Every structure is written in C-alpha cells, then in structure tokens.
N, CA, C, O and the ligand as a Tripos MOL2 file, in Angstrom:
@<TRIPOS>MOLECULE
protein
  261   259    66     0     0
PROTEIN
NO_CHARGES

@<TRIPOS>ATOM
      1 N          -2.2050  -37.1060   -7.0350 N.3       1 MET1
      2 CA         -2.4200  -35.8050   -7.0630 C.3       1 MET1
      3 C          -3.6510  -35.4210   -6.1460 C.2       1 MET1
      4 O          -4.6010  -36.2040   -6.1190 O.2       1 MET1
      5 N          -3.6880  -34.3420   -5.4460 N.am      2 ALA2
      6 CA         -4.8350  -33.9210   -4.7740 C.3       2 ALA2
      7 C          -5.6490  -32.8110   -5.5450 C.2       2 ALA2
      8 O          -4.9990  -32.0910   -6.3030 O.2       2 ALA2
      9 N          -6.8550  -32.6250   -5.4400 N.am      3 LYS3
     10 CA         -7.5750  -31.6820   -6.2790 C.3       3 LYS3
     11 C          -7.9370  -30.5250   -5.3690 C.2       3 LYS3
     12 O          -8.5290  -30.6630   -4.2990 O.2       3 LYS3
     13 N          -7.5190  -29.3350   -5.9010 N.am      4 ASP4
     14 CA         -8.0260  -28.0170   -5.2270 C.3       4 ASP4
     15 C          -9.5590  -27.9770   -5.1810 C.2       4 ASP4
     16 O         -10.0780  -28.0150   -6.2970 O.2       4 ASP4
     17 N         -10.3570  -27.9120   -4.1870 N.am      5 PRO5
     18 CA        -11.7720  -27.9450   -4.2200 C.3       5 PRO5
     19 C         -12.3680  -26.5780   -4.5880 C.2       5 PRO5
     20 O         -13.5750  -26.4340   -4.7830 O.2       5 PRO5
     21 N         -11.4680  -25.5710   -4.6770 N.am      6 VAL6
     22 CA        -12.1920  -24.2760   -5.0010 C.3       6 VAL6
     23 C         -12.2070  -23.9800   -6.5470 C.2       6 VAL6
     24 O         -13.1960  -23.5360   -7.1290 O.2       6 VAL6
     25 N         -10.8630  -24.3070   -7.2190 N.am      7 CYS7
     26 CA        -10.6700  -23.9650   -8.5690 C.3       7 CYS7
     27 C         -10.5610  -25.2670   -9.2830 C.2       7 CYS7
     28 O         -10.6580  -25.2290  -10.5100 O.2       7 CYS7
     29 N         -10.3640  -26.4710   -8.6680 N.am      8 GLY8
     30 CA        -10.3120  -27.6280   -9.4920 C.3       8 GLY8
     31 C          -8.9800  -27.9840   -9.9480 C.2       8 GLY8
     32 O          -8.8370  -29.0540  -10.5390 O.2       8 GLY8
     33 N          -7.9320  -27.1760   -9.7360 N.am      9 ASN9
     34 CA         -6.5830  -27.5790  -10.1880 C.3       9 ASN9
     35 C          -5.9510  -28.8640   -9.5280 C.2       9 ASN9
     36 O          -6.2660  -29.1310   -8.3680 O.2       9 ASN9
     37 N          -5.1450  -29.6040  -10.1620 N.am     10 GLU10
     38 CA         -4.5690  -30.6180   -9.4150 C.3      10 GLU10
     39 C          -3.2710  -30.0280   -8.8320 C.2      10 GLU10
     40 O          -2.5750  -29.2170   -9.4420 O.2      10 GLU10
     41 N          -3.0300  -30.4580   -7.7170 N.am     11 ILE11
     42 CA         -2.1710  -30.1800   -6.6100 C.3      11 ILE11
     43 C          -1.1830  -31.2500   -6.4850 C.2      11 ILE11
     44 O          -1.5580  -32.4200   -6.4120 O.2      11 ILE11
     45 N           0.0160  -30.9430   -6.4570 N.am     12 ASP12
     46 CA          1.0450  -31.9650   -6.1020 C.3      12 ASP12
     47 C           1.3830  -31.8300   -4.5370 C.2      12 ASP12
     48 O           2.0150  -30.8940   -4.0490 O.2      12 ASP12
     49 N           0.9030  -32.8250   -3.8970 N.am     13 GLU13
     50 CA          0.9490  -32.9080   -2.3550 C.3      13 GLU13
     51 C           2.3880  -32.6960   -2.0250 C.2      13 GLU13
     52 O           2.6070  -32.1220   -0.9580 O.2      13 GLU13
     53 N           3.2550  -33.0050   -2.6450 N.am     14 GLU14
     54 CA          4.8760  -32.8750   -2.1110 C.3      14 GLU14
     55 C           5.3110  -31.4930   -2.3510 C.2      14 GLU14
     56 O           6.3210  -31.0640   -1.7930 O.2      14 GLU14
     57 N           4.5720  -30.7310   -3.1930 N.am     15 GLN15
     58 CA          4.9980  -29.4180   -3.1820 C.3      15 GLN15
     59 C           4.1400  -28.4670   -2.4200 C.2      15 GLN15
     60 O           4.5030  -27.3100   -2.2080 O.2      15 GLN15
     61 N           3.0560  -28.9280   -2.0260 N.am     16 ALA16
     62 CA          2.1340  -28.0130   -1.1430 C.3      16 ALA16
     63 C           2.8260  -27.8580    0.3430 C.2      16 ALA16
     64 O           3.4210  -28.7680    0.9210 O.2      16 ALA16
     65 N           2.6540  -26.6890    0.7810 N.am     17 ARG17
     66 CA          3.2970  -26.5380    2.1720 C.3      17 ARG17
     67 C           2.1390  -26.1100    3.0920 C.2      17 ARG17
     68 O           1.2750  -25.3480    2.6580 O.2      17 ARG17
     69 N           2.1010  -26.5780    4.3410 N.am     18 ALA18
     70 CA          1.3460  -26.4580    5.3290 C.3      18 ALA18
     71 C           1.6390  -24.8650    5.7570 C.2      18 ALA18
     72 O           2.7820  -24.4410    5.9330 O.2      18 ALA18
     73 N           0.5290  -24.1120    5.8880 N.am     19 GLN19
     74 CA          0.6930  -22.7970    6.4720 C.3      19 GLN19
     75 C           0.9220  -22.8710    8.0420 C.2      19 GLN19
     76 O           0.0220  -23.2680    8.7820 O.2      19 GLN19
     77 N           2.0520  -22.5090    8.4780 N.am     20 THR20
     78 CA          2.3310  -22.8970    9.8950 C.3      20 THR20
     79 C           1.7940  -21.6310   10.7190 C.2      20 THR20
     80 O           1.0930  -21.8070   11.7160 O.2      20 THR20
     81 N           2.1450  -20.3370   10.2700 N.am     21 SER21
     82 CA          1.5620  -19.1700   10.9770 C.3      21 SER21
     83 C           2.1920  -18.0810   10.2130 C.2      21 SER21
     84 O           2.7710  -18.2320    9.1370 O.2      21 SER21
     85 N           2.0260  -16.8830   10.8970 N.am     22 GLN22
     86 CA          2.4070  -15.7010   10.2410 C.3      22 GLN22
     87 C           3.6120  -14.9260   11.0260 C.2      22 GLN22
     88 O           3.7470  -15.0480   12.2430 O.2      22 GLN22
     89 N           4.4050  -14.1850   10.2920 N.am     23 THR23
     90 CA          5.3380  -13.5210   10.9570 C.3      23 THR23
     91 C           4.7020  -12.2810   11.7730 C.2      23 THR23
     92 O           3.5230  -11.9490   11.6490 O.2      23 THR23
     93 N           5.5060  -11.7210   12.5100 N.am     24 ALA24
     94 CA          5.0850  -10.5820   13.2490 C.3      24 ALA24
     95 C           4.4740   -9.3280   12.3040 C.2      24 ALA24
     96 O           3.7190   -8.4390   12.6970 O.2      24 ALA24
     97 N           4.9720   -9.4960   11.0490 N.am     25 HIS25
     98 CA          4.6140   -8.4000   10.0510 C.3      25 HIS25
     99 C           3.4570   -8.8970    9.1810 C.2      25 HIS25
    100 O           2.9580   -8.1790    8.3140 O.2      25 HIS25
    101 N           3.0250  -10.2010    9.4440 N.am     26 GLY26
    102 CA          1.7910  -10.5650    8.7960 C.3      26 GLY26
    103 C           2.1750  -11.3970    7.6590 C.2      26 GLY26
    104 O           1.2570  -11.8720    6.9900 O.2      26 GLY26
    105 N           3.5250  -11.6820    7.2920 N.am     27 ALA27
    106 CA          3.7430  -12.3070    5.9640 C.3      27 ALA27
    107 C           3.6630  -13.7760    6.4360 C.2      27 ALA27
    108 O           3.8550  -14.0740    7.6150 O.2      27 ALA27
    109 N           3.3680  -14.7000    5.4630 N.am     28 SER28
    110 CA          3.3340  -16.1590    5.6920 C.3      28 SER28
    111 C           4.6990  -16.6360    6.0690 C.2      28 SER28
    112 O           5.6800  -16.0230    5.6460 O.2      28 SER28
    113 N           4.8320  -17.6800    6.8290 N.am     29 GLU29
    114 CA          6.1680  -18.1150    7.1010 C.3      29 GLU29
    115 C           6.7470  -18.9450    6.0790 C.2      29 GLU29
    116 O           7.9580  -19.0700    5.8940 O.2      29 GLU29
    117 N           5.6090  -19.6440    5.2640 N.am     30 VAL30
    118 CA          6.1910  -20.4520    4.2760 C.3      30 VAL30
    119 C           5.7880  -19.8740    2.9760 C.2      30 VAL30
    120 O           4.8490  -19.0780    2.9480 O.2      30 VAL30
    121 N           6.4840  -20.2410    1.7850 N.am     31 ASP31
    122 CA          6.1370  -19.7480    0.5300 C.3      31 ASP31
    123 C           5.0650  -20.4910   -0.0380 C.2      31 ASP31
    124 O           5.2640  -21.6970   -0.1840 O.2      31 ASP31
    125 N           3.9380  -20.0080   -0.4000 N.am     32 PRO32
    126 CA          2.8080  -20.7880   -0.8570 C.3      32 PRO32
    127 C           2.7480  -20.8110   -2.2640 C.2      32 PRO32
    128 O           1.7380  -21.2340   -2.8280 O.2      32 PRO32
    129 N           3.7740  -20.3780   -2.9210 N.am     33 ALA33
    130 CA          3.7170  -20.2500   -4.4040 C.3      33 ALA33
    131 C           3.5470  -21.5690   -5.1050 C.2      33 ALA33
    132 O           3.1030  -21.5970   -6.2530 O.2      33 ALA33
    133 N           3.9210  -22.7820   -4.3890 N.am     34 GLN34
    134 CA          3.6680  -24.0830   -5.1190 C.3      34 GLN34
    135 C           2.4820  -24.8730   -4.4150 C.2      34 GLN34
    136 O           2.3770  -26.0990   -4.4300 O.2      34 GLN34
    137 N           1.5910  -23.9790   -3.7870 N.am     35 GLY35
    138 CA          0.4180  -24.6610   -3.4380 C.3      35 GLY35
    139 C           0.5270  -24.5600   -1.7740 C.2      35 GLY35
    140 O           1.6070  -24.2580   -1.2640 O.2      35 GLY35
    141 N          -0.5520  -24.8070   -1.0260 N.am     36 THR36
    142 CA         -0.6370  -24.8020    0.2090 C.3      36 THR36
    143 C          -1.7330  -25.7590    0.6750 C.2      36 THR36
    144 O          -2.4090  -26.3180   -0.1890 O.2      36 THR36
    145 N          -1.9720  -25.9990    1.9970 N.am     37 ARG37
    146 CA         -3.0760  -27.0270    2.4770 C.3      37 ARG37
    147 C          -3.4410  -26.5670    3.9000 C.2      37 ARG37
    148 O          -2.7720  -25.7730    4.5620 O.2      37 ARG37
    149 N          -4.5020  -27.1190    4.2620 N.am     38 ILE38
    150 CA         -5.0010  -27.0980    5.5160 C.3      38 ILE38
    151 C          -5.5570  -28.4000    6.0650 C.2      38 ILE38
    152 O          -6.0150  -29.2790    5.3350 O.2      38 ILE38
    153 N          -5.4920  -28.4850    7.4390 N.am     39 PHE39
    154 CA         -5.9570  -29.7680    8.0020 C.3      39 PHE39
    155 C          -7.6620  -29.4890    8.3210 C.2      39 PHE39
    156 O          -8.0200  -28.7140    9.2070 O.2      39 PHE39
    157 N          -8.4800  -30.1340    7.5850 N.am     40 HIS40
    158 CA         -9.8670  -29.6350    7.7390 C.3      40 HIS40
    159 C         -10.7490  -30.8660    8.1710 C.2      40 HIS40
    160 O         -10.6750  -31.8050    7.3790 O.2      40 HIS40
    161 N         -11.4710  -31.0380    9.1310 N.am     41 ASP41
    162 CA        -12.4740  -32.1330    9.3610 C.3      41 ASP41
    163 C         -11.7220  -33.4880    9.1630 C.2      41 ASP41
    164 O         -12.2230  -34.3400    8.4290 O.2      41 ASP41
    165 N         -10.6240  -33.6920    9.7490 N.am     42 GLY42
    166 CA        -10.1160  -34.8290    9.6890 C.3      42 GLY42
    167 C          -9.0680  -35.2170    8.4270 C.2      42 GLY42
    168 O          -8.4030  -36.2530    8.4230 O.2      42 GLY42
    169 N          -9.0420  -34.3200    7.4780 N.am     43 GLN43
    170 CA         -8.3730  -34.7340    6.2390 C.3      43 GLN43
    171 C          -7.5030  -33.3360    5.8230 C.2      43 GLN43
    172 O          -7.8440  -32.1950    6.1330 O.2      43 GLN43
    173 N          -6.3520  -33.6890    5.0830 N.am     44 TRP44
    174 CA         -5.6770  -32.5810    4.3900 C.3      44 TRP44
    175 C          -6.3860  -32.1090    3.1460 C.2      44 TRP44
    176 O          -6.7890  -32.9140    2.3060 O.2      44 TRP44
    177 N          -6.5370  -30.8230    3.0290 N.am     45 ILE45
    178 CA         -7.0260  -30.3690    1.6670 C.3      45 ILE45
    179 C          -6.1170  -29.2500    1.0220 C.2      45 ILE45
    180 O          -5.6940  -28.2240    1.5560 O.2      45 ILE45
    181 N          -5.9560  -29.6440   -0.0740 N.am     46 TYR46
    182 CA         -4.9650  -28.8550   -0.8720 C.3      46 TYR46
    183 C          -5.4200  -27.6190   -1.7720 C.2      46 TYR46
    184 O          -6.4380  -27.6870   -2.4610 O.2      46 TYR46
    185 N          -4.6200  -26.5020   -1.7290 N.am     47 PHE47
    186 CA         -4.8460  -25.4220   -2.6100 C.3      47 PHE47
    187 C          -3.8660  -25.1740   -3.3120 C.2      47 PHE47
    188 O          -2.7210  -25.4500   -2.9530 O.2      47 PHE47
    189 N          -4.2200  -24.4870   -4.6770 N.am     48 CYS48
    190 CA         -3.1990  -23.9210   -5.4750 C.3      48 CYS48
    191 C          -2.4140  -22.7530   -5.0290 C.2      48 CYS48
    192 O          -1.3530  -22.3880   -5.5360 O.2      48 CYS48
    193 N          -3.0710  -22.1570   -3.9660 N.am     49 GLY49
    194 CA         -2.5550  -20.8780   -3.5230 C.3      49 GLY49
    195 C          -3.2670  -20.1920   -2.3670 C.2      49 GLY49
    196 O          -4.3260  -20.6950   -1.9910 O.2      49 GLY49
    197 N          -2.8120  -19.1070   -1.7630 N.am     50 LEU50
    198 CA         -3.5090  -18.5760   -0.6840 C.3      50 LEU50
    199 C          -4.9330  -18.0200   -0.9820 C.2      50 LEU50
    200 O          -5.7580  -17.9590   -0.0700 O.2      50 LEU50
    201 N          -5.2560  -17.5790   -2.3520 N.am     51 ASP51
    202 CA         -6.4570  -17.2270   -2.6810 C.3      51 ASP51
    203 C          -7.4890  -18.0570   -2.4020 C.2      51 ASP51
    204 O          -8.4900  -17.7290   -1.7650 O.2      51 ASP51
    205 N          -7.2240  -19.3440   -2.9580 N.am     52 CYS52
    206 CA         -8.2630  -20.3030   -3.0010 C.3      52 CYS52
    207 C          -8.4840  -20.9950   -1.4790 C.2      52 CYS52
    208 O          -9.5530  -21.4850   -1.1150 O.2      52 CYS52
    209 N          -7.3750  -20.9420   -0.7420 N.am     53 ARG53
    210 CA         -7.5580  -21.3700    0.7200 C.3      53 ARG53
    211 C          -8.4010  -20.3400    1.4670 C.2      53 ARG53
    212 O          -9.2090  -20.6560    2.3400 O.2      53 ARG53
    213 N          -8.1290  -18.9120    1.0150 N.am     54 THR54
    214 CA         -8.7970  -18.1060    1.7120 C.3      54 THR54
    215 C         -10.5140  -18.1300    1.4020 C.2      54 THR54
    216 O         -11.3850  -17.8320    2.2190 O.2      54 THR54
    217 N         -10.7060  -18.5450    0.0740 N.am     55 LYS55
    218 CA        -12.1670  -18.6590   -0.1760 C.3      55 LYS55
    219 C         -12.7740  -19.8260    0.4890 C.2      55 LYS55
    220 O         -13.9230  -19.7840    0.9290 O.2      55 LYS55
    221 N         -11.9540  -20.9560    0.5750 N.am     56 PHE56
    222 CA        -12.3760  -22.2920    1.0420 C.3      56 PHE56
    223 C         -12.7130  -21.8520    2.5950 C.2      56 PHE56
    224 O         -13.8220  -22.1510    3.0390 O.2      56 PHE56
    225 N         -11.7830  -21.1550    3.4180 N.am     57 LEU57
    226 CA        -11.9840  -20.9070    4.8520 C.3      57 LEU57
    227 C         -13.2620  -20.1350    5.0200 C.2      57 LEU57
    228 O         -13.9520  -20.2910    6.0270 O.2      57 LEU57
    229 N         -13.6020  -19.2830    4.0290 N.am     58 ALA58
    230 CA        -14.7970  -18.4360    4.2690 C.3      58 ALA58
    231 C         -15.9380  -19.1680    4.2290 C.2      58 ALA58
    232 O         -16.8950  -18.8120    4.9180 O.2      58 ALA58
    233 N         -16.0130  -20.3180    3.4060 N.am     59 SER59
    234 CA        -17.3590  -21.1580    3.2990 C.3      59 SER59
    235 C         -17.0950  -22.5000    3.0390 C.2      59 SER59
    236 O         -17.5260  -22.9380    1.9720 O.2      59 SER59
    237 N         -16.3930  -23.3580    3.8830 N.am     60 PRO60
    238 CA        -16.0250  -24.5920    3.5790 C.3      60 PRO60
    239 C         -16.9690  -25.4430    3.2500 C.2      60 PRO60
    240 O         -16.6460  -26.4100    2.5590 O.2      60 PRO60
    241 N         -18.3390  -25.2780    3.6660 N.am     61 ALA61
    242 CA        -19.4450  -26.2560    3.0430 C.3      61 ALA61
    243 C         -19.7380  -26.1380    1.6290 C.2      61 ALA61
    244 O         -20.3040  -27.0050    0.9630 O.2      61 ALA61
    245 N         -19.3210  -25.0150    1.2030 N.am     62 THR62
    246 CA        -19.7560  -24.6320   -0.2340 C.3      62 THR62
    247 C         -18.8060  -25.4790   -1.0820 C.2      62 THR62
    248 O         -19.2120  -25.9120   -2.1600 O.2      62 THR62
    249 N         -17.6190  -25.7290   -0.6770 N.am     63 TYR63
    250 CA        -16.6700  -26.5160   -1.4620 C.3      63 TYR63
    251 C         -16.6610  -27.9680   -1.3420 C.2      63 TYR63
    252 O         -16.1880  -28.6700   -2.2350 O.2      63 TYR63
    253 N         -17.2570  -28.5310   -0.0840 N.am     64 LEU64
    254 CA        -17.1010  -29.7610    0.2470 C.3      64 LEU64
    255 C         -18.4020  -30.6350   -0.1510 C.2      64 LEU64
    256 O         -18.3720  -31.8570   -0.0080 O.2      64 LEU64
    257 N         -19.5720  -29.9570   -0.6670 N.am     65 SER65
    258 CA        -20.7530  -30.6560   -0.9150 C.3      65 SER65
    259 C         -20.6440  -31.6010   -2.1590 C.2      65 SER65
    260 O         -21.6090  -32.2840   -2.5010 O.2      65 SER65
    261 ZN         -7.1460  -23.0220   -6.6400 Zn       66 ZN66
@<TRIPOS>BOND
     1     1     2 1
     2     2     3 1
     3     3     4 2
     4     3     5 am
     5     5     6 1
     6     6     7 1
     7     7     8 2
     8     7     9 am
     9     9    10 1
    10    10    11 1
    11    11    12 2
    12    11    13 am
    13    13    14 1
    14    14    15 1
    15    15    16 2
    16    15    17 am
    17    17    18 1
    18    18    19 1
    19    19    20 2
    20    19    21 am
    21    21    22 1
    22    22    23 1
    23    23    24 2
    24    23    25 am
    25    25    26 1
    26    26    27 1
    27    27    28 2
    28    27    29 am
    29    29    30 1
    30    30    31 1
    31    31    32 2
    32    31    33 am
    33    33    34 1
    34    34    35 1
    35    35    36 2
    36    35    37 am
    37    37    38 1
    38    38    39 1
    39    39    40 2
    40    39    41 am
    41    41    42 1
    42    42    43 1
    43    43    44 2
    44    43    45 am
    45    45    46 1
    46    46    47 1
    47    47    48 2
    48    47    49 am
    49    49    50 1
    50    50    51 1
    51    51    52 2
    52    51    53 am
    53    53    54 1
    54    54    55 1
    55    55    56 2
    56    55    57 am
    57    57    58 1
    58    58    59 1
    59    59    60 2
    60    59    61 am
    61    61    62 1
    62    62    63 1
    63    63    64 2
    64    63    65 am
    65    65    66 1
    66    66    67 1
    67    67    68 2
    68    67    69 am
    69    69    70 1
    70    70    71 1
    71    71    72 2
    72    71    73 am
    73    73    74 1
    74    74    75 1
    75    75    76 2
    76    75    77 am
    77    77    78 1
    78    78    79 1
    79    79    80 2
    80    79    81 am
    81    81    82 1
    82    82    83 1
    83    83    84 2
    84    83    85 am
    85    85    86 1
    86    86    87 1
    87    87    88 2
    88    87    89 am
    89    89    90 1
    90    90    91 1
    91    91    92 2
    92    91    93 am
    93    93    94 1
    94    94    95 1
    95    95    96 2
    96    95    97 am
    97    97    98 1
    98    98    99 1
    99    99   100 2
   100    99   101 am
   101   101   102 1
   102   102   103 1
   103   103   104 2
   104   103   105 am
   105   105   106 1
   106   106   107 1
   107   107   108 2
   108   107   109 am
   109   109   110 1
   110   110   111 1
   111   111   112 2
   112   111   113 am
   113   113   114 1
   114   114   115 1
   115   115   116 2
   116   115   117 am
   117   117   118 1
   118   118   119 1
   119   119   120 2
   120   119   121 am
   121   121   122 1
   122   122   123 1
   123   123   124 2
   124   123   125 am
   125   125   126 1
   126   126   127 1
   127   127   128 2
   128   127   129 am
   129   129   130 1
   130   130   131 1
   131   131   132 2
   132   131   133 am
   133   133   134 1
   134   134   135 1
   135   135   136 2
   136   135   137 am
   137   137   138 1
   138   138   139 1
   139   139   140 2
   140   139   141 am
   141   141   142 1
   142   142   143 1
   143   143   144 2
   144   143   145 am
   145   145   146 1
   146   146   147 1
   147   147   148 2
   148   147   149 am
   149   149   150 1
   150   150   151 1
   151   151   152 2
   152   151   153 am
   153   153   154 1
   154   154   155 1
   155   155   156 2
   156   155   157 am
   157   157   158 1
   158   158   159 1
   159   159   160 2
   160   159   161 am
   161   161   162 1
   162   162   163 1
   163   163   164 2
   164   163   165 am
   165   165   166 1
   166   166   167 1
   167   167   168 2
   168   167   169 am
   169   169   170 1
   170   170   171 1
   171   171   172 2
   172   171   173 am
   173   173   174 1
   174   174   175 1
   175   175   176 2
   176   175   177 am
   177   177   178 1
   178   178   179 1
   179   179   180 2
   180   179   181 am
   181   181   182 1
   182   182   183 1
   183   183   184 2
   184   183   185 am
   185   185   186 1
   186   186   187 1
   187   187   188 2
   188   187   189 am
   189   189   190 1
   190   190   191 1
   191   191   192 2
   192   191   193 am
   193   193   194 1
   194   194   195 1
   195   195   196 2
   196   195   197 am
   197   197   198 1
   198   198   199 1
   199   199   200 2
   200   199   201 am
   201   201   202 1
   202   202   203 1
   203   203   204 2
   204   203   205 am
   205   205   206 1
   206   206   207 1
   207   207   208 2
   208   207   209 am
   209   209   210 1
   210   210   211 1
   211   211   212 2
   212   211   213 am
   213   213   214 1
   214   214   215 1
   215   215   216 2
   216   215   217 am
   217   217   218 1
   218   218   219 1
   219   219   220 2
   220   219   221 am
   221   221   222 1
   222   222   223 1
   223   223   224 2
   224   223   225 am
   225   225   226 1
   226   226   227 1
   227   227   228 2
   228   227   229 am
   229   229   230 1
   230   230   231 1
   231   231   232 2
   232   231   233 am
   233   233   234 1
   234   234   235 1
   235   235   236 2
   236   235   237 am
   237   237   238 1
   238   238   239 1
   239   239   240 2
   240   239   241 am
   241   241   242 1
   242   242   243 1
   243   243   244 2
   244   243   245 am
   245   245   246 1
   246   246   247 1
   247   247   248 2
   248   247   249 am
   249   249   250 1
   250   250   251 1
   251   251   252 2
   252   251   253 am
   253   253   254 1
   254   254   255 1
   255   255   256 2
   256   255   257 am
   257   257   258 1
   258   258   259 1
   259   259   260 2
@<TRIPOS>SUBSTRUCTURE
     1 MET1         2 RESIDUE 1 A MET
     2 ALA2         6 RESIDUE 1 A ALA
     3 LYS3        10 RESIDUE 1 A LYS
     4 ASP4        14 RESIDUE 1 A ASP
     5 PRO5        18 RESIDUE 1 A PRO
     6 VAL6        22 RESIDUE 1 A VAL
     7 CYS7        26 RESIDUE 1 A CYS
     8 GLY8        30 RESIDUE 1 A GLY
     9 ASN9        34 RESIDUE 1 A ASN
    10 GLU10       38 RESIDUE 1 A GLU
    11 ILE11       42 RESIDUE 1 A ILE
    12 ASP12       46 RESIDUE 1 A ASP
    13 GLU13       50 RESIDUE 1 A GLU
    14 GLU14       54 RESIDUE 1 A GLU
    15 GLN15       58 RESIDUE 1 A GLN
    16 ALA16       62 RESIDUE 1 A ALA
    17 ARG17       66 RESIDUE 1 A ARG
    18 ALA18       70 RESIDUE 1 A ALA
    19 GLN19       74 RESIDUE 1 A GLN
    20 THR20       78 RESIDUE 1 A THR
    21 SER21       82 RESIDUE 1 A SER
    22 GLN22       86 RESIDUE 1 A GLN
    23 THR23       90 RESIDUE 1 A THR
    24 ALA24       94 RESIDUE 1 A ALA
    25 HIS25       98 RESIDUE 1 A HIS
    26 GLY26      102 RESIDUE 1 A GLY
    27 ALA27      106 RESIDUE 1 A ALA
    28 SER28      110 RESIDUE 1 A SER
    29 GLU29      114 RESIDUE 1 A GLU
    30 VAL30      118 RESIDUE 1 A VAL
    31 ASP31      122 RESIDUE 1 A ASP
    32 PRO32      126 RESIDUE 1 A PRO
    33 ALA33      130 RESIDUE 1 A ALA
    34 GLN34      134 RESIDUE 1 A GLN
    35 GLY35      138 RESIDUE 1 A GLY
    36 THR36      142 RESIDUE 1 A THR
    37 ARG37      146 RESIDUE 1 A ARG
    38 ILE38      150 RESIDUE 1 A ILE
    39 PHE39      154 RESIDUE 1 A PHE
    40 HIS40      158 RESIDUE 1 A HIS
    41 ASP41      162 RESIDUE 1 A ASP
    42 GLY42      166 RESIDUE 1 A GLY
    43 GLN43      170 RESIDUE 1 A GLN
    44 TRP44      174 RESIDUE 1 A TRP
    45 ILE45      178 RESIDUE 1 A ILE
    46 TYR46      182 RESIDUE 1 A TYR
    47 PHE47      186 RESIDUE 1 A PHE
    48 CYS48      190 RESIDUE 1 A CYS
    49 GLY49      194 RESIDUE 1 A GLY
    50 LEU50      198 RESIDUE 1 A LEU
    51 ASP51      202 RESIDUE 1 A ASP
    52 CYS52      206 RESIDUE 1 A CYS
    53 ARG53      210 RESIDUE 1 A ARG
    54 THR54      214 RESIDUE 1 A THR
    55 LYS55      218 RESIDUE 1 A LYS
    56 PHE56      222 RESIDUE 1 A PHE
    57 LEU57      226 RESIDUE 1 A LEU
    58 ALA58      230 RESIDUE 1 A ALA
    59 SER59      234 RESIDUE 1 A SER
    60 PRO60      238 RESIDUE 1 A PRO
    61 ALA61      242 RESIDUE 1 A ALA
    62 THR62      246 RESIDUE 1 A THR
    63 TYR63      250 RESIDUE 1 A TYR
    64 LEU64      254 RESIDUE 1 A LEU
    65 SER65      258 RESIDUE 1 A SER
    66 ZN66       261 GROUP 0 **** ****
C-alpha cells in the first residue's frame, strides 16, 4: 500500500489511476474515485482523490518534508 502524503490515508496502488488529461469540457478522463496518482520527482505519489492531489500540487515541499 502507498500512503497519501496529504491526508495520510493508505492507497491501493492497483486501484489508483493516473490522471491522463482532461476532456474538452474540463472533466477528468479517468474516474479518480478510487484514488489517483502523479509522477513527481522520480517517483509515483498516490492520493485518495483529486482534492489531496490538488493540495499537493499547490505546495509539494510541504508534504514531502
Ligand atoms: Zn487524501
């Protein structure tokens, strides 16, 4: 299991989906309900959802210290 660095939840890597991009209407192309992930600084980081990912992206250093 991976750990969400923002809220501390345990994330199942197999359920998490990479955000690929967004549709023309701004919707995510993948369903992030089971978690999501980003590739950051050489490693995959997992989040329980888009809210935590958004917080992380706003200030990565805060959550990686
Ligand atoms: Zn979270």
